[in-house]
C-alpha positions as MATLAB code, in Angstrom:
seq = 'MKTKLISLLLSCMVFVSLAACTEGPGAASDETTGGTTAAQTTEEITTLDDTTAEETTDVPSAVLAFNEDLLSDIGLTYSELVEKHGEKVDVKGCEGGIGYVLVNGYGAYAWGLDELDYGKEFQTGEGYPLPRDASGNILYEDIQLPDAEQPCRYIFQIKAKDAFVDASFPLNVSEIQSMNDISNYSSGEDGIATSFKNYLTFEYDKVIVSVYYNDPDTIDSNSRVDIRFS';
ca = [
     -98.155  -33.207    1.143;
     -97.782  -29.857    2.896;
     -96.021  -31.574    5.798;
     -93.435  -33.203    3.486;
     -92.715  -29.876    1.781;
     -92.062  -28.176    5.111;
     -89.720  -31.021    6.186;
     -87.756  -30.719    2.940;
     -87.304  -26.972    3.349;
     -86.059  -27.420    6.930;
     -83.548  -30.039    5.801;
     -82.176  -27.654    3.132;
     -81.781  -24.848    5.639;
     -79.817  -27.090    8.022;
     -77.534  -28.235    5.171;
     -76.809  -24.650    4.121;
     -76.013  -23.648    7.716;
     -73.612  -26.559    8.144;
     -71.874  -25.712    4.893;
     -71.474  -22.088    5.923;
     -69.963  -23.096    9.262;
     -67.484  -25.396    7.530;
     -66.262  -22.823    4.916;
     -66.066  -19.763    7.185;
     -63.215  -20.692    9.534;
     -61.306  -22.383    6.695;
     -61.320  -19.266    4.567;
     -60.253  -17.072    7.463;
     -57.420  -19.483    8.226;
     -56.253  -19.377    4.615;
     -56.189  -15.586    4.628;
     -54.282  -15.516    7.936;
     -51.764  -18.083    6.677;
     -51.339  -16.163    3.457;
     -50.609  -12.967    5.362;
     -48.105  -14.715    7.652;
     -46.322  -16.297    4.672;
     -46.094  -12.932    2.908;
     -44.635  -11.296    6.020;
     -42.063  -14.059    6.441;
     -41.018  -13.807    2.766;
     -40.574  -10.023    3.034;
     -38.525  -10.408    6.211;
     -36.257  -13.000    4.609;
     -35.625  -10.754    1.586;
     -34.873   -7.780    3.846;
     -32.443   -9.881    5.891;
     -30.684  -11.098    2.740;
     -30.451   -7.535    1.419;
     -28.963   -6.305    4.701;
     -26.417   -9.135    4.743;
     -25.426   -8.440    1.133;
     -25.019   -4.749    1.893;
     -22.766   -5.504    4.856;
     -20.629   -7.885    2.819;
     -20.335   -5.344   -0.021;
     -19.254   -2.440    2.184;
     -16.895   -4.444    4.407;
     -13.731   -3.822    2.329;
     -10.377   -4.432    4.111;
      -8.030   -1.463    4.322;
      -4.824   -1.486    2.266;
      -1.688   -2.781    3.961;
       1.354   -0.506    3.978;
       4.133   -1.914    1.808;
       7.525   -0.900    0.429;
       7.836    0.165   -3.208;
       9.008   -2.972   -5.025;
       9.904   -1.020   -8.172;
      12.298    1.076   -6.115;
      13.819   -2.078   -4.619;
      14.376   -3.461   -8.106;
      16.753   -0.544   -8.836;
      19.282   -1.898   -6.343;
      21.741   -4.046   -8.273;
      21.276   -2.365  -11.679;
      24.187   -0.780  -13.525;
      24.256    2.911  -14.418;
      23.274    2.278  -18.048;
      20.368    0.048  -16.944;
      19.132    2.753  -14.586;
      19.374    5.407  -17.312;
      17.396    3.163  -19.645;
      14.732    2.760  -16.934;
      14.600    6.294  -15.474;
      16.109    8.652  -18.047;
      19.260   10.746  -18.220;
      21.255   12.371  -15.416;
      19.959   15.764  -14.253;
      22.091   16.333  -11.146;
      25.046   14.953   -9.163;
      25.364   14.898   -5.357;
      28.227   14.029   -3.086;
      27.849   11.477   -0.317;
      30.237    9.921    2.174;
      32.855    8.072    0.144;
      30.988    8.320   -3.122;
      28.938   10.147   -5.745;
      25.160   10.082   -6.298;
      23.531   10.601   -9.698;
      19.975   11.990   -9.924;
      18.019   10.731  -12.950;
      15.112   12.590  -14.524;
      12.467   10.034  -13.472;
      14.397    8.283  -10.724;
      13.570    7.904   -7.038;
      16.592    9.636   -5.498;
      20.364    9.829   -5.940;
      21.903    6.553   -7.195;
      25.347    6.255   -5.598;
      28.639    4.536   -6.305;
      31.882    4.646   -4.342;
      34.803    6.712   -5.615;
      36.612    3.474   -6.357;
      33.727    2.375   -8.620;
      33.884    5.288  -11.058;
      35.272    4.971  -14.568;
      38.543    6.965  -14.607;
      39.760    5.351  -17.804;
      43.078    4.267  -16.274;
      44.733    1.928  -13.822;
      45.897    3.451  -10.540;
      49.319    3.221   -9.041;
      49.677    2.471   -5.332;
      48.881    5.559   -3.281;
      47.579    7.509   -6.249;
      44.464    9.603   -5.539;
      41.290    9.615   -7.586;
      41.561   12.193  -10.397;
      38.261   13.959   -9.677;
      37.653   17.227  -11.570;
      38.196   20.206   -9.252;
      38.179   23.982   -9.465;
      41.063   26.286   -8.472;
      40.006   26.072   -4.818;
      40.026   22.288   -4.844;
      36.241   21.887   -4.809;
      34.857   18.953   -6.781;
      33.157   19.951  -10.030;
      30.194   17.615   -9.750;
      28.816   18.574  -13.161;
      32.008   17.160  -14.706;
      32.357   14.086  -12.491;
      33.116   10.722  -14.080;
      30.357    8.169  -14.545;
      30.294    4.811  -12.751;
      32.185    1.883  -14.235;
      29.943    0.127  -16.742;
      29.958   -3.174  -14.822;
      29.478   -1.822  -11.305;
      25.961   -2.301   -9.870;
      24.273    0.372   -7.771;
      24.295   -0.639   -4.083;
      23.022    2.554   -2.474;
      20.191    5.040   -3.182;
      19.796    8.080   -0.936;
      17.526   11.111   -0.526;
      14.426    9.229   -1.634;
      11.165   10.933   -0.631;
       8.995    8.906    1.734;
       6.026    9.226   -0.628;
       8.060    7.323   -3.264;
       9.256    4.639   -0.858;
       5.929    3.460    0.579;
       2.852    2.412   -1.389;
      -0.747    2.586   -0.122;
       0.415    5.197    2.395;
      -1.608    8.123    3.678;
       0.600   10.971    4.924;
       1.472   11.987    7.509;
       2.290    8.346    8.147;
       2.257    7.053   11.712;
       5.564    5.494   12.735;
       3.674    2.541   14.245;
       2.416    1.616   10.759;
       5.984    0.996    9.620;
       6.637   -1.129   12.692;
       3.674   -3.337   11.730;
       4.735   -3.853    8.087;
       5.039   -7.432    6.872;
       8.424   -9.095    6.378;
      10.628   -6.502    8.099;
      13.282   -7.386   10.662;
      15.917   -5.775   12.909;
      13.801   -2.674   13.451;
      15.355    0.110   15.535;
      14.837    3.850   16.013;
      16.343    6.835   17.801;
      17.346   10.476   17.547;
      19.475   11.643   14.626;
      20.473   15.253   13.951;
      24.071   14.398   13.058;
      24.126   12.547    9.740;
      21.141   14.503    8.372;
      19.084   17.609    9.171;
      16.246   15.438   10.492;
      15.714   14.903   14.213;
      14.779   11.211   14.255;
      15.547    8.042   12.364;
      14.356    4.478   12.120;
      15.931    1.576   10.293;
      14.921   -1.955    9.367;
      15.837   -4.774    6.995;
      13.460   -5.697    4.184;
      14.105   -8.261    1.477;
      17.707   -7.636    0.313;
      18.185   -4.101    1.658;
      18.596   -2.005    4.783;
      16.079    0.852    4.863;
      16.738    4.063    6.834;
      14.022    6.694    7.310;
      14.828   10.206    8.599;
      12.018   12.435    9.909;
      11.287   15.237   12.397;
       8.069   14.557   14.311;
       8.660   11.663   16.766;
       5.314   10.022   15.941;
       4.690   10.732   12.255;
       6.525   10.770    8.929;
       5.578   13.312    6.266;
       5.693   12.720    2.516;
       9.008   14.556    2.062;
      10.897   12.758    4.824;
      14.134   11.157    3.646;
      14.571    7.450    2.914;
      17.891    5.734    2.087;
      18.287    2.115    0.989;
      21.409   -0.017    0.572;
      22.382   -3.648    0.087;
      22.271   -5.491    3.425;
];
């Protein structure tokens, strides 16, 4: 009887040892796998966060463009421009014409002397009856207005800051050269037609744009821009 009891106890001890050997490595493997999985999950989240951050901060810079609202003024009549920009506040002379400065306008809106409303028909060889003082100087404050049906074809003395949108001044001349949809670009030295030392000109949409500036490489916000029908 004692011999059987000893045999039974030995059998139990062997069974327990085998069970312990089977569970030990398995548990360790589970813990290791769990740790590896957690590390991989954290790494994936970090990678996704980094990618999202890069995509969020990668914003393209604005492209330099011409002021379309200014362009829309070309072709309007005087009354349409007054309705859009307010009443006349000044008058300027220009070659062969008169420019009218409006309170909220972009520059001087010009018409030729033959496009003003003189209220009469002219005889051959008759000069334009412009108001003048005793010395023959034109009295611009009393000048006639444009004919009601004549559209504006020329705007001069526009400030560069009003002509270009999304521009940071001083503006590099090369940025204008790289603008979309311009053609027939040219540049050179001025100093004759204006007080500025340099000029550049190009065609855009329906107009010819001329820019007058001093520094050969940059254009400041107060540089002069003229536009006219091409």
